[in-house]
N, C-alpha and C positions, 0 to 999 in steps of 0.2 A: 852589449846586452849579456847578461849572465846566462848560464846554462839552463836554470829552471825557467826563466822567462822565455827563452828560446823554445824549450820543450813544450811549455804551456801554449805558446803561440802556434807551434806546429800541430799539436794534438787537438787544438780547437778548430782546425780546418774541417769543413764538412765533407770533403772528398777523400779523406783518409779512412780506409776500411780495415787496414791491416798493417802490421809491422813485423818484419823478420829481423832478428838480432843474433849475431854470432860474433864473438864467442861469449864470454862469461859475464856480460853486463846486463842480461835480460832482467835479472831480479831488481836492478836499479830502476829501470823503466816500469816494471810491474808495480813496485812499491809506489812510485810516483803516480801512476795511473789510479791506484787504489786510493791514495790520499786525495786526489782531485776528483774522485768518483767518475772516472772516465770508463764506461763499460760498453761503448759502441764500437770500439776498435779491437780487433783480434790481435793478440800478441803471440808470436811464435819465436821461441828461442832454442838454440841448439847448444846444450851443455849439460853436464851431469854433476854440477856442483851441488852440495847439500842444500844450500839456501834456496836455489831454484826449485829443487825437487819438493821442498816443503812449502813453497809459496802458496798461500791460501787462494790467490786469485787465478792460479793455473787450473783451468777447468776443462 
């Protein structure tokens, strides 16, 4: 199974309410969640890279 299919399968589970990601890959999950219109899961990332700081879905 490829990574995007695995991620979709994981994020579609009803019991996931939050994700913590460290180090600098949060923006990848954030962009994926935006594309899939997943807004019921809280995403927390710990990094100070420019892409993450500018992410429009970081609220």
